[in-house]
N, C-alpha and C positions, 0 to 999 in steps of 0.2 A: 248536268247542263252548265251550272255556274262554274264548275272547275274548268270546263272546256273554254268558256268565255274568258276566264282569267288567264288561261294559257295563251289564248290568241292575243290578248292585250299585252302580256309579258313579252311575247315574241316581237311585237311591233315596237314596244318602248325601249327594251333593254338589250337587244342582241348585238348592238354595234361593237361592243368590246369583248365579245365572247372569246376570240382568239387570245386576247391579252390575259385571260384568266387561267390559261393552261400552265401546268407545272412543268418543270424541266424534264426532258426525257420522254414526254408523251408522244405518241404517234401523231404526226401532224397531217398526213396526206392519204390516209386510208379512205377510200371512197365507200360510203355506206349505201348511197342511193343516187340514181340518175333520174332527173325530171326534165323532159325536153332537152334543152341544151345546158341545163344547170346540173351541178353536182352538189351533194351533201356529204361533207367530210365527217369523220369521227370527231375531229377537233371542234366542228360546229356544235355537235350535240354535247360533248363533254364540257366545252367552255360555257355553254349556257346553263348546264346543270350546276356547275360550280358557282356561277353568278346567282342563280336562284337560291342556292344554299347560303350564300353570303347575305342575301337580302332577307331570308327566312330560315332561322336555325332549325325549324322543324323539317325542312327538306333534306332528304338523304340522297346525295348525288350518286350513290352507288345502287339505288333502287332500280332493278331491271324493268319493272313496270313503268316507272316514270321515264326511263330512258326510251322505251318504245313509244310512249305517248308523245314525248317531245320529238322523236324522229317522225312520227306521223304528222304532227303539227307542222314541222319544217317541210315535209313533202307537200302538204296542203298549201303552205305559203308559196312554194316554188310553182305549184300549179296555178295559183292566182297571178303570180308575176308573169308566167308564160302567157296566160290568157289576156292579161292587161296589155302586154306588148302586141299580141295578135289583134286586139281591139283598138290599137292605136290610142290608148289612154295617155294623156299628156301630163308630164310633171315638169314644171317650169324651173329655171335656174333660181328664181326668187323663192319658190317653195323649198327647194333644197337648201338654200342659204338660210332661210328662216328656221328650218328644222335643225340645221347645224348650230346656229346661234343658240337655239333653245337648249340643245344638248350640251353645248359648251358651257352655258350658264349653270346647268346642273352639275357639271364637273367642277366648276369654280366654287360652287356652294359646298361641294363635297370635300374638295382638297384645299381650298383657300386661295390659290393663285395659279396663274398659268405656269409659273416656274415649277410648282409642285406637281401639276398635271404632267408636265414633260419629264420630271424625274420618275414618276410612278410608271409611265408607259414607255420611258426611254426613247421618246420621239418628240420632235418639235410639234407645236400646235399646227403649223402648216402641213407637216407630214401626216399627222392624224387626220386632218380635214381631207387631204388628198386621198388617203386610203379609205375613208368612210364614204366618199361621195357616191360611188356606185351602190353601196349598201343602203344609204339613205334613199337614193332614188328608187331602189327596188321596194323598200318598205312603203314609200309613198304610192308606188304603183299598186301594190296589193291593197293598201288601205283605201285608195280611191275606188278600186273595183268593188271592195266590200261595201263602201259607202253608197255606191250606185245600186248595189244589190239590196241592202237592208236599211239604208239611211232614212228613207221615207216610208218605211213600213208602219202602218198603224193597225189598231185593233178595234173592233166594234163591241158595244155592250153585249150583243148576242154571243160573240166569240168568247168574251170574258166569262159569261155565264156557262157556256158549253165547256170551257176549260175547267171551270170550278167543279162542274158536275163530274167530269172525267177524272180529275186529279185531286179531288177534295181530300182524300186520305193521305196523299203524299205531299201536300203543300205544307211547308214548315210552319210551325206555330208562330203567331205574331208575338214577338218578345214584349216584355213589360216596357211600356212607353210612357213618356210624360208629355202632356199637352203644354207647350211653352210659348209665351209671348215675351217681347222685350220692347223697351223704349230707349232709343239711342240719342245721345247729344254729342255732337262734335265739340272739341275744345277750340273755340274761336279765339283768335288773337286780337289784341287791341288794334284799333284802326291805325294808330300812330306807328306801331311796329310794322304793320303791313305796308304802310306808305313809305317808311324808311327803306324797306327792302326793295320796293318797286323803284324808288329813286336811285338806289345803288345800281340796280340792273340797267336802268336807263342811262346812267352816267358811264357805265362800262361799255355799253353799246356805242355811245357817242365817241368814246376813246378809240374803239376798234375801227369805227368808220373813218376816223382821222388818220390813224397810224397803221391799221391792218393788224396782222398777227393774232387772229382769233385763237389759235392754239396756245399761244403764250398767255393770253388773258385767261383761258380756261384753266391752265396749270396754276395760275396765281389766285383765281377767284372761285372756281367751281367747287361746290360742296358735294358733288357726286364723285366721291373718292375712287370709285371703280373706273372712272373714265378721265378724271382730271389729269393724271400722269400721261395720258395718251392724247392730250389736247382736246379732250371732250368727245373723242371719236366713239360713236355708237355702233359703227359697222352697218352692214345692210340689214334692214328690218322690214318684214312684210307688213303691208297695210293691215290694220286691225290690231296691232300689238301695242301701240301707244295709247295713252289717254286721248280721248277725242279732241280735247283742246289742243294738245301738242300735235297730234296727227294732222288736224285741219290746217294749222299754221304751217307745218313743215311742207305739206304737199302743195300749199299755195305759193311757196317760194321757188325761185329758179336757182340753179347751181351758182354758188357764190354769194347769194343774198343772205342777209342777216335779219331775223325777225325782230319786231319790238318785243318787250317782255311779255311772255305768255304764262298765265297762271294755271297750275295743275295742283292736285293734292300734295305734290312734293315741294311746291314753292313757285318761284318765277324762273323761267328759262329764257335764255337767248339761244336761238337755233340758227345754225348755218348749214345749208344743204351743200353736200359735196357732189353727189350724183343722184339722179332720180329716174325711176322707171314707172310704168303704169301702176304696178301693184307692190312696189318696194321702194325704199329710200335709204340712201347712205347720208347720214347727217352727223354733225357735231352739236354739242350743246354746252352751255354754262348754267349751272344750277345755283340759285340763290334761295336758301331755305328761309322760311319765316319762323322765327323763334317764338315758342310759347313760353310764357313765364309761369312761375308757381301760382300767381294770382289767377291766371287764366284757367289752370287746372282746378283750383279750389272753387272758383265761381261756377264752373260746370257741375262739379260734384254737389255743391250746395243746391243748385237749381233742381238737379235730379232727385235729391233727397226730399225737397219740398213736394215734388210731384208724387213721390212714393207715399208720403204721408197723406196727401189728398186721395190717392187711389185706395189706400187702406181704409180711410174714413168713409169714402163714398162708393167703394166697390165699382169703380169706373175705369179700370186700367185701359181697356181697349179704346175708350173715348179719348183719354189723355194721349195715348199713342198716336191716334189719328191727328190730333191737334199739334203735337210737339215733337214727334220722333223725326230724326234726320235720316233714318233708314228708309229710302224710297221703296225698296222691295217689299217691306212688311207694313209700312205706315197705313196703306189703304185697307189692310186687313186687320186693323186694330193692333198691329204689332205681332200678329200670329206668325211664329216660326214654323210650327207644325207639331206633329206627334213624333217624337224621337225616342228610339231605344237608347239606353245609356251609352252603348259603345259609339254612337254617332254624335254624342255631345262632346264638343271640344274639351280636351283634358284640362285646360286652364280654368274652366268654371264648372266642370262636372261635379266636383265635390259640393260646391255651393247649392247646385240644383238638387242633388240627392238629399241634402240636409233640409231643404225647404219643405214645409208641410203643404198639402194641397191648399191652394188659395193664398199662399205666401208670396211675398215680394222681397227680392234681395236688396241689400245695400248697393249703392253705386259700385260697379265693377269696371275695370279697365277693358276697353273694347277696341283693340288696334288691328282692325281687319285690313285697312288700307295703309300701306307703309307711309310714314311721315305725315299721317293724318290722325292724330290721337283722338280718342273718343272714350266716353263712358256709357254704360247702359245699366238699367235696372231690369231684372228678370221676374216675370210673373209665372208661377207654376200653377196652372189652373186645376189640373187633375192628373192622377196616376191611373193608367189603364193596365190592369194585370195581364200577364201572359195568358194567351187564349188561342183556341183554334179559330182560324180565319173564317169569317162569314161575309157573304156578299153585302149584307145590309150594313155591317159595321166597318168592314175593311176593304171596301171596293178598290181604293187606290193601290193598296198592297197587292191584292190579287191581280189587278190590271197590270202592274209592273212585271210580276212573275209571268203572266200569260203572254205579255208582249215579248219578253226575253225568250220564252219558249217558241213563239212563232218565228222570231228572227233566227233562232238557232236551227230550227227545222229547215227554213229557207236556205241558210248557209250550208248545212250538212247535205241537203239534197243537191245543191249546186256543186259542192265538192265531189260528190259521187258521180255527178254528170261529167265533171272535168276529168275524173280518174278513168272514165271510159273513153274520153275523146283525146286525151293527151298522153303521150308515151311516158311511162315511169316504171322504174324497176328498183327493187332493193337488192343490192349485191350481197352475195353470200360470203 
């Protein structure tokens, strides 16, 4: 079940460049299967097998069983696309653009620059975008249909209990887990530094209003180096992708307007709207970062260390987390992160947690979850829960998650079998 779910996720996320992974001399146009008006080529399957092998060295791209599983998954995907079109499921231009921008950012992180991406794929960025448009649309069509099918599926306690009774012997063991809490403090800057940065942003805005040339000022002042050379251009971005403060300000502007300085965890922004639609916006920005000093870092570490000593002396870590933590998601629960197996603990502080004794509290550690918003945290390891067979009484959430996945997978598989009876498909010999 888990393997099938992972294969479905892989097909949706990473198939865009399957053709680009082929080696020279491979057959490009042999038709393996026909689904409705869609075809599946040998190159589709082999390209994705090669990509899977690149991402996971354990994958053997020449495994015939994996080849067949991938072909079946592609047939299922084509069935979903065909059905989505029949049902008039809508994918907007804004959704396609947002998915393209997300994929482009992944490429830029992988290769470092647009120039390097173009060298690797021997195509311009615009050409890549043009060639991927239909494929992105199809991926969104199938994903939207699956979302309609299983997105709101829930499970009752009775169903969880019945699942447990039926599959108790096949439920994987609960791995050794640690019950972990933390207390986070952001590195706050001095008010005078924050005021200086705000004044700079406001003065630049006044200059732009006098002489124009937002793009020129972005190139000169913006500390977002990914966009400054492009005049601060962020491209089209779907609603919901920006920080709320940035998004609210941007969508309140009319094309050509320039915002007052807007603060986000990155710093202060000046925003200019180029074009705007209901669910997407094309904007430029100039970023002014607020610089933290060594004193700011040391002051935060010292405060956390004092809280650590209080918690050790009074055994009251959850109480202190409720009072002082800057992590809104865990503060109300006394800093409780949860029970985590070792593989789910971030690698940058996995070693510190494993070395802590039960009841131990770490020294202040760097906690940079939000880019450009440095923070520190102390970690409280309350208990170690050894590996064990799952029980309803102790591991309800664990069993609930597996049972819900099982229910969703059954709904999905039943629906695929229904489509295989309703829609024409054929594997070519």
